[in-house]
C-alpha positions in Angstrom: 10.6 9.3 3.0 10.6 5.9 2.1 8.8 3.6 -0.2 8.0 0.0 1.3 6.6 -2.6 -0.8 5.1 -6.1 1.3 5.9 -8.5 -1.6 3.6 -11.2 0.5 0.5 -9.0 -0.5 1.5 -7.6 -4.0 -0.1 -9.3 -6.7 1.4 -7.5 -9.5 -2.0 -5.8 -10.4 0.0 -2.5 -11.7 -2.2 0.3 -10.5 0.9 2.0 -8.7 2.9 1.8 -12.2 -0.1 3.2 -13.9 -0.5 6.1 -11.9 3.6 6.5 -11.1 5.6 5.1 -13.7 8.5 7.0 -12.6 8.7 5.2 -9.2 6.9 1.9 -9.7 7.5 -1.2 -12.4 6.1 -4.6 -12.3 8.7 -6.6 -12.5 9.2 -9.8 -15.0 8.3 -12.1 -11.6 5.0 -10.1 -11.3 5.8 -8.2 -8.3 6.1 -4.3 -8.0 9.8 -2.6 -8.0 10.2 0.4 -6.6 12.5 2.5 -9.1 13.2 5.0 -6.3 13.0 4.0 -2.5 14.0 7.4 -1.2 11.7 10.1 -3.4 12.0 13.8 -3.1 9.9 15.3 -0.3 8.3 17.4 -3.3 6.8 14.2 -5.0 4.9 13.0 -1.6 1.6 13.8 -2.7 1.9 12.2 -6.0 3.5 8.8 -4.8 0.7 8.8 -2.0 -1.9 8.8 -4.7 -0.3 5.9 -6.3 0.1 4.1 -3.0 -3.5 4.7 -2.0 -4.2 3.2 -5.6 -3.1 0.0 -4.5 -6.2 -2.6 -4.1 -4.2 -5.1 -1.9 -2.5 -2.5 0.0 1.1 -3.8 -0.7 2.6 -0.4 -0.7 3.3 2.2 2.4 5.2 5.4 2.7 7.3 6.0 5.7 9.1 9.0 7.2 
């Protein structure tokens, strides 16, 4: 499992960080930074919820 960010879509709104600050952080440049790009499979549902919270669909999860 890997978390991907489409920086061309990210607006730095921080919904992902608010839901899963262990995995996402809005950087000083206003774009999301993935803190753990290949998280443990046991975190899938938690991370999926944070990804789905992105209002501009800038995040995705791939196997």
